[in-house]
LOFI-425191 format. One line per 5 residues: their letters; for each residue y, z negated, x of C-alpha. Coordinates in nm, 4 decimals, decimal comma. Example, Ala and Ser with C-alpha at 12.3 -4.5 7.8 and 13.67 -1.06 7.14 Angstrom:
as) -0,4500/-0,7800/1,2300 | -0,1060/-0,7140/1,3670
This chain:
madem) 15,0321/0,7104/8,8344 | 14,7574/0,9496/8,9357 | 14,6791/1,0231/8,5724 | 15,0490/1,0984/8,4980 | 15,0674/1,3365/8,7948
eieka) 14,7561/1,5155/8,6771 | 14,9025/1,5434/8,3250 | 15,2303/1,6852/8,4625 | 15,0385/1,9361/8,6760 | 14,8281/2,0408/8,3774
eedfk) 15,1449/2,0913/8,1690 | 15,3008/2,3040/8,4453 | 14,9805/2,5103/8,4761 | 14,9806/2,5680/8,1001 | 15,3449/2,6812/8,1087
efeks) 15,2587/2,9264/8,3877 | 14,9636/3,0467/8,1803 | 15,1940/3,1017/7,8804 | 15,4332/3,2984/8,1015 | 15,1507/3,5185/8,2281
qhyea) 15,0349/3,5838/7,8705 | 15,3887/3,6746/7,7655 | 15,4262/3,9058/8,0679 | 15,1051/4,0952/7,9835 | 15,2201/4,1514/7,6242
sdiqv) 15,5554/4,2835/7,7459 | 15,3811/4,5046/7,9942 | 15,1834/4,6662/7,7128 | 15,5112/4,7541/7,5442 | 15,6389/4,9134/7,8662
legle) 15,3352/5,1441/7,8742 | 15,4793/5,3292/7,5732 | 15,7323/5,4989/7,7992 | 15,6730/5,7820/8,0471 | 15,7006/5,5736/8,3645
pvrkr) 15,3309/5,4722/8,3589 | 15,2403/5,8413/8,3612 | 15,4235/5,8864/8,6913 | 15,2768/5,5657/8,8334 | 14,9177/5,6407/8,7317
pgmyi) 14,8951/6,0157/8,6618 | 14,5183/6,0176/8,7125 | 14,4749/5,8085/8,3965 | 14,6389/6,0825/8,1914 | 14,5398/6,4137/8,3500
gstde) 14,2276/6,3138/8,5443 | 14,3573/6,3801/8,8963 | 14,6570/6,4982/9,0970 | 14,4692/6,7769/9,2717 | 14,4462/7,1418/9,1665
rglhh) 14,2509/7,0558/8,8524 | 14,5174/6,8120/8,7347 | 14,7893/7,0640/8,8165 | 14,6310/7,3282/8,5941 | 14,5823/7,0715/8,3192
litei) 14,9612/7,0810/8,2721 | 14,9449/7,4469/8,1668 | 14,6496/7,3720/7,9406 | 14,8453/7,1002/7,7579 | 15,1377/7,3337/7,6869
vdnsi) 14,9200/7,6283/7,5850 | 14,7116/7,3978/7,3613 | 15,0244/7,3342/7,1533 | 15,0692/7,7081/7,1067 | 14,7020/7,7436/7,0149
deala) 14,7448/7,4674/6,7552 | 15,0203/7,6788/6,6000 | 14,7787/7,9730/6,6010 | 14,5044/7,7659/6,4344 | 14,7568/7,6700/6,1680
gycdn) 14,8251/8,0405/6,1097 | 15,1784/8,0614/6,2521 | 15,1320/8,2117/6,6008 | 14,9490/8,5174/6,7327 | 15,1124/8,5822/7,0713
ievfl) 15,1356/8,3594/7,3797 | 15,2923/8,4677/7,7096 | 15,2643/8,2731/8,0351 | 15,4647/8,3448/8,3499 | 15,4175/8,2040/8,7018
lkdgs) 15,7683/8,2228/8,8451 | 15,8828/8,2688/9,2040 | 16,0285/7,9178/9,2292 | 15,6916/7,7599/9,1472 | 15,7662/7,7018/8,7804
crvid) 15,5498/7,8011/8,4854 | 15,6899/7,9376/8,1594 | 15,4958/7,9386/7,8302 | 15,6343/8,1387/7,5368 | 15,4882/8,1471/7,1851
ngrgi) 15,5968/8,2937/6,8526 | 15,5058/7,9921/6,6429 | 15,7302/7,7867/6,4152 | 15,8980/7,6060/6,7034 | 15,9031/7,2298/6,7644
ptgih) 16,1005/7,0662/6,4793 | 16,4644/7,0189/6,5826 | 16,5882/6,7806/6,3146 | 16,6928/6,4210/6,3821 | 16,4026/6,1759/6,3804
qpenk) 16,4670/5,8295/6,2382 | 16,4898/5,5477/6,3280 | 16,5237/5,6667/6,6903 | 16,8239/5,8847/6,5927 | 16,7078/6,1534/6,8368
savei) 16,5925/6,5093/6,7855 | 16,2232/6,5590/6,7105 | 16,2107/6,7761/7,0225 | 16,3233/6,4855/7,2410 | 16,0791/6,2494/7,0693
cltkl) 15,7898/6,4888/7,1418 | 15,8970/6,5245/7,5039 | 15,9526/6,1543/7,5784 | 15,6959/5,9666/7,3658 | 15,3296/5,9816/7,4676
haggk) 15,1858/5,9640/7,1170 | 15,4438/6,1559/6,9179 | 15,3751/6,4851/6,7427 | 15,2590/6,6528/6,4264 | 14,8907/6,5730/6,4864
fggeg) 14,8743/6,2024/6,4077 | 14,8042/6,1597/6,0396 | 15,0628/6,4097/5,9139 | 15,0098/6,7466/5,7520 | 15,1533/6,9451/6,0442
yhisg) 14,8129/7,0550/6,1715 | 14,4787/7,0812/5,9914 | 14,2901/7,1329/6,3187 | 14,4177/7,0521/6,6662 | 14,2735/7,0673/7,0152
glhgv) 14,5500/6,8514/7,1562 | 14,4966/6,5443/6,9362 | 14,3333/6,3371/7,2090 | 14,5337/6,4956/7,4907 | 14,8473/6,3660/7,6538
gvscv) 15,0661/6,6517/7,5384 | 15,3989/6,7931/7,6420 | 15,5447/6,4463/7,7084 | 15,3013/6,3952/7,9974 | 15,3865/6,7393/8,1373
nalse) 15,7523/6,6396/8,1161 | 15,6878/6,3126/8,3010 | 15,5035/6,4908/8,5841 | 15,7522/6,7755/8,6259 | 16,0491/6,7854/8,8570
tlivd) 16,2301/6,9851/8,5895 | 16,1388/7,0892/8,2353 | 16,3414/7,3169/8,0101 | 16,2682/7,3526/7,6383 | 16,4017/7,6357/7,4242
vyqng) 16,3288/7,6366/7,0510 | 16,4046/7,9277/6,8221 | 16,4129/7,8430/6,4508 | 16,6377/7,8451/6,1447 | 16,8560/8,1183/6,2939
shfhq) 16,9468/7,9219/6,6084 | 16,8482/7,8882/6,9740 | 16,8147/7,5198/7,0721 | 16,8126/7,4146/7,4399 | 16,7494/7,0975/7,6396
eyhrg) 16,6761/7,0189/8,0057 | 16,4910/6,7270/8,1664 | 16,4569/6,5865/8,5175 | 16,1344/6,3927/8,5837 | 16,1031/6,3101/8,2150
vpnep) 16,4651/6,2072/8,1547 | 16,6904/6,4319/7,9399 | 17,0078/6,5574/8,1055 | 17,1788/6,5729/7,7638 | 17,0818/6,5824/7,3948
lkive) 16,9324/6,8932/7,2322 | 17,2055/7,1464/7,1512 | 17,2483/7,4868/6,9891 | 17,3501/7,7494/7,2456 | 17,3545/8,0686/7,0354
pasnh) 17,2315/8,2285/6,7139 | 16,8761/8,3644/6,7181 | 16,6663/8,5786/6,4852 | 16,3270/8,5063/6,6422 | 16,1088/8,1969/6,6142
gttit) 15,8911/7,9996/6,8551 | 15,8964/7,7650/7,1540 | 15,9496/7,8307/7,5242 | 15,8626/7,5607/7,7799 | 15,9524/7,6112/8,1468
fkpdd) 15,8339/7,3380/8,3837 | 15,8135/7,2877/8,7585 | 15,5380/7,0447/8,8716 | 15,6655/6,7535/9,0779 | 15,5566/6,7729/9,4424
eifet) 15,6017/6,3946/9,4615 | 15,3045/6,3659/9,2253 | 15,0671/6,6533/9,3002 | 14,8704/6,7279/9,6160 | 14,9461/7,0968/9,5578
tnfny) 15,1921/7,2674/9,3246 | 15,0556/7,6161/9,3865 | 14,8994/7,7532/9,0672 | 14,5749/7,9491/9,1149 | 14,6008/8,2788/8,9272
etikn) 14,2251/8,3306/8,8923 | 14,1693/7,9821/8,7494 | 14,4387/8,0314/8,4866 | 14,3237/8,3856/8,4068 | 13,9670/8,2698/8,3436
rfrei) 14,0861/7,9930/8,1109 | 14,3076/8,2308/7,9123 | 14,0246/8,4805/7,8734 | 13,8159/8,1940/7,7369 | 14,0916/8,0918/7,4927
aflnk) 14,1273/8,4502/7,3661 | 13,7516/8,4758/7,3093 | 13,7540/8,1510/7,1098 | 14,0456/8,2555/6,8894 | 13,9879/8,6113/6,7743
gitis) 14,3007/8,8083/6,7028 | 14,5255/8,6054/6,9334 | 14,6957/8,7824/7,2237 | 14,7553/8,5831/7,5406 | 14,9032/8,7314/7,8564
ltder) 14,9540/8,6057/8,2121 | 15,2138/8,7390/8,4549 | 15,2369/8,6260/8,8183 | 15,5769/8,7056/8,9710 | 15,5275/8,5041/9,2920
geevk) 15,3908/8,7697/9,5252 | 15,5220/9,1020/9,6506 | 15,3258/9,2727/9,3729 | 15,3358/9,1396/9,0164 | 14,9930/9,0529/8,8718
fdkfh) 14,9323/9,0926/8,4996 | 14,6419/9,0340/8,2619 | 14,6327/9,0493/7,8834 | 14,3522/8,9255/7,6575 | 14,2841/9,0058/7,2925
fdggi) 13,9396/9,0040/7,1307 | 13,8941/9,0960/6,7660 | 13,5226/9,0160/6,8018 | 13,5880/8,6623/6,9242 | 13,2848/8,4769/7,0570
keyve) 13,0571/8,7748/6,9846 | 13,2465/8,9595/7,2574 | 13,2304/8,6423/7,4694 | 12,8488/8,6485/7,4630 | 12,8490/9,0198/7,5504
ylnrg) 13,0838/8,9424/7,8405 | 12,8568/8,6641/7,9664 | 12,5556/8,8953/7,9403 | 12,7099/9,1804/8,1378 | 12,4816/9,2894/8,4204
ktplf) 12,1767/9,1735/8,2219 | 11,9534/9,3576/7,9753 | 11,9787/9,2130/7,6201 | 11,6627/9,1937/7,4105 | 11,8432/9,3121/7,0985
ekpvy) 12,1505/9,5291/7,0616 | 12,4144/9,2937/6,9207 | 12,4590/8,9164/6,9387 | 12,3629/8,7148/6,6322 | 12,6837/8,5787/6,4799
inkig) 12,7033/8,2791/6,2453 | 13,0200/8,1488/6,0804 | 13,0255/7,8625/5,8296 | 13,3471/7,7086/5,6981 | 13,3589/7,3668/5,5352
kknev) 13,6413/7,1563/5,3913 | 13,7071/6,9716/5,7159 | 13,5243/7,1797/5,9757 | 13,4223/7,5265/6,0852 | 13,1191/7,6346/6,2881
eiamq) 13,0939/7,9566/6,4873 | 12,7807/8,0502/6,6817 | 12,7095/8,3674/6,8767 | 12,3776/8,4096/7,0594 | 12,1793/8,6811/7,2331
yndgy) 11,8640/8,6788/7,4453 | 11,8398/8,8741/7,7714 | 11,5661/8,9484/8,0231 | 11,6817/8,6769/8,2647 | 11,5268/8,3368/8,3271
sevif) 11,8203/8,1004/8,2926 | 11,9999/7,9740/7,9821 | 12,3779/7,9951/7,9571 | 12,5204/7,7903/7,6707 | 12,8873/7,7006/7,6306
ayann) 12,9923/7,4514/7,3645 | 13,3502/7,4021/7,2455 | 13,5238/7,1676/7,0051 | 13,8729/7,2684/6,8918 | 13,8881/7,5145/7,1840
intee) 13,8040/7,2416/7,4360 | 13,5118/7,3166/7,6669 | 13,2893/7,0115/7,6148 | 13,1210/7,0390/7,9532 | 12,9079/6,7295/7,8874
ggthl) 12,7951/6,8645/7,5508 | 12,7833/6,6298/7,2573 | 12,6607/6,6226/6,8994 | 12,7350/6,9906/6,8268 | 12,5258/7,1031/7,1241
dgfkn) 12,2484/6,8546/7,0387 | 12,2323/6,9948/6,6859 | 12,2115/7,3517/6,8142 | 11,9327/7,2796/7,0633 | 11,7227/7,0644/6,8307
yltki) 11,7400/7,3003/6,5358 | 11,6810/7,6118/6,7511 | 11,3506/7,4658/6,8727 | 11,2568/7,3652/6,5172 | 11,3462/7,7045/6,3648
ineyg) 11,1507/7,9098/6,6194 | 10,8423/7,6866/6,6020 | 10,8426/7,6943/6,2227 | 10,8760/8,0735/6,2151 | 10,6067/8,1161/6,4793
hkekl) 10,3584/7,9035/6,2828 | 10,4450/8,0680/5,9506 | 10,3902/8,4177/6,0915 | 10,0805/8,2997/6,2857 | 10,2391/8,4018/6,6169
lkpee) 10,1682/8,0470/6,7329 | 9,8384/7,8656/6,6942 | 9,8529/7,5512/6,4790 | 9,8219/7,3269/6,7855 | 10,0790/7,5214/6,9907
klsge) 10,4351/7,3933/7,0151 | 10,7183/7,5497/7,2125 | 10,9567/7,3193/7,3968 | 11,3355/7,3445/7,4000 | 11,3279/7,4919/7,7511
dvreg) 11,0795/7,7562/7,6358 | 11,2881/7,8814/7,3435 | 11,6147/7,8787/7,5424 | 11,4961/8,0773/7,8452 | 11,7094/8,3896/7,8754
ltavi) 11,9429/8,2756/7,5982 | 12,3189/8,3190/7,6164 | 12,5044/8,1329/7,3431 | 12,8516/8,0108/7,2545 | 12,8960/7,7298/7,0015
svklt) 13,2508/7,6724/6,8800 | 13,3308/7,4039/6,6240 | 13,6674/7,3159/6,4790 | 13,7176/6,9886/6,2929 | 14,0070/6,7835/6,1603
dpqfe) 13,9186/6,4522/6,3233 | 13,7447/6,5177/6,6576 | 13,6117/6,2156/6,8446 | 13,5918/6,2896/7,2145 | 13,4299/6,0555/7,4620
gqtkt) 13,6710/5,9910/7,7473 | 14,0287/6,1007/7,8126 | 13,9179/6,4294/7,9662 | 13,7457/6,5327/7,6393 | 13,4201/6,6545/7,7895
klgns) 13,1802/6,5288/7,5193 | 13,2023/6,5454/7,1396 | 13,0978/6,2278/6,9592 | 13,1216/6,3108/6,5861 | 12,7711/6,2277/6,4616
emrai) 12,7977/6,4460/6,1496 | 12,8264/6,7607/6,3640 | 12,4556/6,7503/6,4566 | 12,3488/6,8317/6,1026 | 12,6476/7,0569/6,0292
vgnal) 12,5761/7,2811/6,3293 | 12,2004/7,2572/6,2722 | 12,2258/7,3607/5,9080 | 12,4539/7,6514/5,9958 | 12,1989/7,7667/6,2551
qegfg) 11,9097/7,7193/6,0116 | 12,0841/7,9313/5,7521 | 12,2154/8,2015/5,9855 | 11,9515/8,2380/6,2580 | 11,6667/8,1586/6,0178
sylee) 11,7813/8,4472/5,7981 | 11,8108/8,6736/6,1011 | 11,4494/8,6094/6,2003 | 11,3300/8,6830/5,8454 | 11,5328/9,0043/5,8241
npkda) 11,4490/9,1258/6,1767 | 11,0753/9,0626/6,2278 | 11,0575/9,2863/6,5354 | 11,3276/9,0874/6,7155 | 11,1763/8,7625/6,5912
keiil) 10,8352/8,8526/6,7299 | 10,9876/8,9439/7,0666 | 11,1683/8,6082/7,0831 | 10,8471/8,4177/7,0017 | 10,6377/8,6123/7,2526
rsita) 10,9062/8,5683/7,5179 | 10,9091/8,1928/7,4537 | 10,5287/8,1809/7,4854 | 10,5566/8,3695/7,8155 | 10,8240/8,1229/7,9307
qrard) 10,5932/7,8334/7,8448 | 10,3070/7,9841/8,0444 | 10,5385/8,0619/8,3368 | 10,6622/7,7028/8,3302 | 10,3057/7,5770/8,3404
aarna) 10,2304/7,8155/8,6280 | 10,5410/7,7001/8,8127 | 10,4336/7,3398/8,7701 | 10,0936/7,4275/8,9112 | 10,2573/7,6150/9,1993
relar) 10,4673/7,3109/9,2838 | 10,1605/7,0900/9,2745 | 9,9721/7,3341/9,4974 | 10,2645/7,3537/9,7390 | 10,2835/6,9755/9,7442
rkgal) 9,9137/6,9443/9,8184 | 9,9564/7,1907/10,1024 | 10,2536/6,9908/10,2258 | 10,5167/7,2637/10,1757 | 10,7433/7,0376/9,9697
etttl) 10,6726/6,6912/10,1037 | 10,6086/6,7513/10,4713 | 10,7705/6,5051/10,7076 | 10,7930/6,7727/10,9768 | 11,1387/6,9284/10,9862
pgklt) 11,1636/7,3063/11,0404 | 11,1583/7,4101/11,4055 | 11,4762/7,6146/11,3796 | 11,6733/7,3104/11,2545 | 11,9026/7,1464/11,5096
dcsea) 11,9445/6,8062/11,3491 | 12,2185/6,5473/11,3925 | 12,1740/6,1940/11,5216 | 12,3442/6,0171/11,2291 | 12,0856/5,8414/11,0094
npals) 12,3173/5,7821/10,7121 | 12,3060/6,0890/10,4814 | 12,6506/6,0048/10,3402 | 12,8009/6,0704/10,6846 | 12,5967/6,3820/10,7665
eiylv) 12,6396/6,7520/10,6982 | 12,4360/7,0657/10,7555 | 12,5634/7,4169/10,8248 | 12,3589/7,7110/10,6950 | 12,4552/7,9741/10,9493
egdsa) 12,4086/8,3495/10,9218 | 12,2179/8,4863/11,2210 | 12,0866/8,3525/11,5513 | 12,3999/8,4520/11,7464 | 12,6330/8,2521/11,5240
ggsak) 12,3719/7,9776/11,5140 | 12,3930/7,9502/11,8929 | 12,7728/7,9211/11,8842 | 12,7507/7,6640/11,6035 | 12,5002/7,4535/11,7977
ggrdp) 12,7267/7,4571/12,1007 | 13,0451/7,3829/11,9068 | 12,9245/7,1201/11,6605 | 12,9604/6,7448/11,6793 | 12,5923/6,6485/11,7258
ryqai) 12,6492/6,3011/11,5864 | 12,6793/6,4146/11,2236 | 12,6578/6,7978/11,2117 | 12,3192/6,9727/11,1790 | 12,2663/7,3491/11,2148
lplrg) 12,0103/7,5626/11,0304 | 12,0297/7,9330/11,1234 | 11,9170/8,1813/10,8578 | 11,7781/8,5206/10,9492 | 11,9351/8,7992/10,7424
kilnv) 11,9631/8,7936/10,3655 | 11,7428/8,5345/10,1981 | 11,5080/8,6242/9,9121 | 11,6814/8,6900/9,5800 | 11,5160/8,4172/9,3738
qkatl) 11,6715/8,5595/9,0563 | 11,3946/8,8216/9,0560 | 11,1137/8,6264/9,2232 | 10,8419/8,3945/9,0925 | 10,8284/8,0363/9,2149
srsls) 10,5165/8,1003/9,4232 | 10,6790/8,3962/9,5967 | 10,9976/8,1969/9,6540 | 10,8031/7,9128/9,8137 | 10,6332/8,1585/10,0487
seeik) 10,9701/8,2592/10,1981 | 11,0163/8,0978/10,5406 | 11,3951/8,0713/10,5013 | 11,3681/7,9025/10,1600 | 11,0947/7,6655/10,2780
amita) 11,3114/7,5734/10,5761 | 11,6058/7,4834/10,3508 | 11,3909/7,2835/10,1070 | 11,2338/7,0881/10,3927 | 11,5636/7,0308/10,5734
fgcgi) 11,7422/6,9026/10,2621 | 11,4539/6,6697/10,1744 | 11,5527/6,6253/9,8079 | 11,2865/6,8423/9,6410 | 11,3376/7,1147/9,3819
qddyn) 11,3578/7,1570/9,0034 | 11,1870/6,8682/8,8185 | 11,1052/6,6999/9,1519 | 11,4683/6,6877/9,2656 | 11,5733/6,3425/9,3853
seklr) 11,9296/6,3027/9,5103 | 11,8390/5,9751/9,6831 | 11,6236/6,1716/9,9273 | 11,8987/6,4204/10,0171 | 11,9448/6,4116/10,3950
ydkii) 12,3023/6,5471/10,4051 | 12,6135/6,4787/10,1979 | 12,7591/6,8243/10,2626 | 12,5612/7,1495/10,2640 | 12,7955/7,4119/10,4076
cmtda) 12,7297/7,7865/10,3827 | 12,8836/7,9455/10,6931 | 12,8589/8,3242/10,6768 | 13,0614/8,6150/10,8096 | 13,3927/8,6949/10,6418
dvdgs) 13,2754/9,0367/10,5213 | 13,0855/9,1913/10,2285 | 12,7430/9,1179/10,3794 | 12,8408/8,7565/10,4368 | 12,9623/8,7323/10,0773
hiril) 12,6294/8,8731/9,9564 | 12,4402/8,6082/10,1512 | 12,6615/8,3382/9,9997 | 12,5835/8,4642/9,6485 | 12,2107/8,4626/9,7257
lltff) 12,2414/8,1041/9,8502 | 12,4363/7,9989/9,5398 | 12,1734/8,1638/9,3205 | 11,9018/7,9709/9,5079 | 12,0862/7,6409/9,4562
frfmp) 12,1550/7,7239/9,0897 | 11,7910/7,8065/9,0130 | 11,6154/7,5410/9,2245 | 11,8653/7,2587/9,2893 | 12,1483/7,2735/9,0310
kliee) 12,2237/6,9026/9,0758 | 12,3240/6,9741/9,4360 | 12,6171/7,1657/9,2903 | 12,6821/6,9276/9,0006 | 12,6966/6,6325/9,2417
ghvyv) 12,9448/6,8131/9,4692 | 12,7300/6,8634/9,7802 | 12,7693/7,2428/9,8256 | 13,0554/7,3956/10,0252 | 13,1525/7,7308/10,1743
aqppl) 13,3123/7,7440/10,5203 | 13,6203/7,9605/10,5669 | 13,6111/8,1313/10,9095 | 13,9228/8,3195/11,0260 | 13,9629/8,6957/10,9967
ykinc) 14,2050/8,7351/11,2875 | 14,3136/8,5708/11,6098 | 14,6670/8,6582/11,7252 | 14,8201/8,5711/12,0615 | 15,1958/8,5328/12,0972
gseeh) 15,2377/8,4542/12,4654 | 15,0659/8,1213/12,5239 | 15,0388/8,0503/12,1494 | 14,7247/8,1260/11,9485 | 14,7269/8,1797/11,5716
yiyte) 14,4213/8,2049/11,3476 | 14,4623/8,4017/11,0239 | 14,2190/8,3378/10,7361 | 14,3124/8,5961/10,4704 | 14,4629/8,9449/10,4517
eemtt) 14,7532/8,8017/10,2491 | 14,8198/8,5465/10,5234 | 14,8086/8,8291/10,7770 | 15,0675/9,0291/10,5817 | 15,2972/8,7265/10,5615
fmatn) 15,2558/8,6492/10,9321 | 15,3385/9,0049/11,0373 | 15,6458/9,0050/10,8115 | 15,7841/8,6697/10,9298 | 15,6741/8,6460/11,2955
tkkit) 15,9622/8,6862/11,5385 | 15,7677/8,6474/11,8637 | 15,6077/8,9263/12,0650 | 15,2388/8,9730/11,9900 | 15,0439/8,9948/12,3138
gqqry) 14,6933/9,0226/12,1620 | 14,5323/9,0845/11,8210 | 14,1594/9,0412/11,7458 | 13,9757/9,1108/11,4185 | 13,6625/8,8991/11,3852
kglge) 13,3772/9,1017/11,2406 | 13,1352/8,8102/11,2498 | 13,0889/8,4470/11,3457 | 12,8903/8,5562/11,6519 | 13,2094/8,6977/11,8080
mdasq) 13,3530/8,3476/11,8415 | 13,2450/8,1210/12,1214 | 13,1488/7,7597/12,0576 | 13,4961/7,6142/12,1114 | 13,6621/7,8718/11,8846
lwett) 13,4084/7,8134/11,6070 | 13,4643/7,4380/11,6283 | 13,8408/7,4715/11,6325 | 13,8663/7,7141/11,3401 | 13,5719/7,6429/11,1116
mdper) 13,3897/7,3191/11,1929 | 13,6460/7,0576/11,2990 | 13,6991/6,8258/10,9957 | 14,0582/6,7715/11,1035 | 14,1462/7,1413/11,0833
rvllk) 13,8786/7,3305/10,8901 | 13,9126/7,4592/10,5337 | 13,6118/7,4224/10,3038 | 13,5601/7,5748/9,9608 | 13,3881/7,3260/9,7285
vnmsd) 13,1467/7,5002/9,4925 | 13,1234/7,3961/9,1268 | 12,8869/7,4991/8,8491 | 13,1218/7,7667/8,7167 | 13,1025/7,9361/9,0593
aiead) 12,7223/7,9241/9,0464 | 12,7127/8,0535/8,6890 | 12,9483/8,3356/8,7898 | 12,7115/8,4269/9,0745 | 12,4144/8,4154/8,8370
ktgdn) 12,6115/8,6190/8,5809 | 12,6180/8,9213/8,8136 | 12,2536/8,9688/8,7176 | 11,9854/9,1797/8,8830 | 12,1831/9,5037/8,8765
pevrr) 12,2608/9,5895/9,2426 | 12,5683/9,7921/9,1483 | 12,7143/9,5055/8,9452 | 12,6457/9,2637/9,2326 | 12,8064/9,4967/9,4856
kfiee) 13,1203/9,5368/9,2731 | 13,1412/9,1616/9,2127 | 13,1098/9,0859/9,5844 | 13,3758/9,3383/9,6835 | 13,6194/9,2069/9,4203
natlv) 13,5640/8,8366/9,4941 | 13,4770/8,8199/9,8631 | 13,8145/8,6802/9,9664 | 13,8900/8,4531/9,6709 | 13,9451/8,0920/9,7702
knldi) 13,9840/7,8027/9,5242 | 13,9103/7,4299/9,5023 | 14,0005/7,3838/9,8682 | 13,8817/7,0755/10,0528 | 14,0964/7,0561/10,3660
């Protein structure tokens, strides 16, 4: 009897197992629809924060760029509308409108409701496409409250509307039309996204980048949301050559024009633009099918490896290098600004977010293009070639000297001392993941911060005046600065090659400076210090900028803190209560401890700006020219993006 019961139980368990297997197979079929996109948007666009929001625009514009790469589009217009929608207009061929079999639906509806539908999967619609591994317009449709598509082709204007990915009615012809192209108008769904407020500066920077990468294309951005309409238009006949010149603005180039290399194959194209300047850092951007491969990949590997090989070979041939001398990759790239753009028919990106190119053949393809183009340049321009070699030798010696300076500083205890700086008011929390440190401008503000902080997890390090500009200073001089030594010691993680994130004493490093031009200058100097000495601090997401208020307004017993001039304008226009007091904060020192805590330091109410590498590169890009820095600071002092609230 016991054996029979066990057999029956085993049979029941097996039936349940079969059911579970059948359920999983059915579930895979369900994932073909758009519902999974709404349930797990992060799987498709990376996140539901501001970055994910802007990815929607990128997906739509990528389709227009694909039309441009195919030779059918040269103008793209983007509008940020008052109701929070975004409209993208191109003059391409238009999404095909014919009936697609066997679904018996228009090709437009198939593209908008099927995740992997389009002209980029094995057909002849596109030779090169940046959107092949993306999620496309169907994902944008799924994550939008409303989406409207208008297609102009074959003498007709076609129109269809969607609500959260579901069509209201089939595609229909609404009127005759003589133009051609596609217009997509979508409103991001506030049920999905943490914010649906598009950042104009973020979009503008991306469109400038797209225009650089696709010479001859015109792309414009119009923001109709505010009281004043914002407008920018980008068109670069010089393409990535102009991009390198743009990146090098504020710096002194070693030779007049960037070196430009263009090699076209049957299934790929390589473009390289490069120019050395008198700075110390390298700025290299690598793209594959217009996608910024932030993690690099085979095309970037090929460029770096062959550049080192080419310069060493030339140096030995011309006896500028001794037989036993060999320049490293870091040596030959110091002061180099370069853009590598490859286009290929079958890109293999690692990861859904397409941040690393994996096509192994691109190492040699890019390397050979560089060998042919840059190698010829060195032969034809011996003066420039000699300057590059001598600069690389100088970089090598400076690197050796810097290594010696670090060793000397370590022996003297400047980098590995266990004694924290005297001006540091530390927190009691021993777990770095729960701790944060405020870098505060001035002793007065430092006093208020010490009084207002939560001593359990908030440390205060006051800084006196503007720190040393490390962009123009040697390592030994930088390490002799008391303010810089204090920061290095307080953070505990070391610098440059000695950086160790496991030794970092605080999870958040927060720059808290006055909300004026001087405060902005100090922030840029701090970002430059982090970028030159501790770039991984930024890459790992540890650097923040505090946002102190500009105004305090009293309306009877109510107090209001205003953080931007735009917010002030809106408040004055909409406030219906009598204002009984209005104060403009000129500096953090004007706030007492409780006000500073309430407005700038309380995690429940404060607003922090999280710094990323593009912010640091932008700060570094202002160069050593004081006039360029001043203009940059004045133009960008009040810009806020990537908010961490």
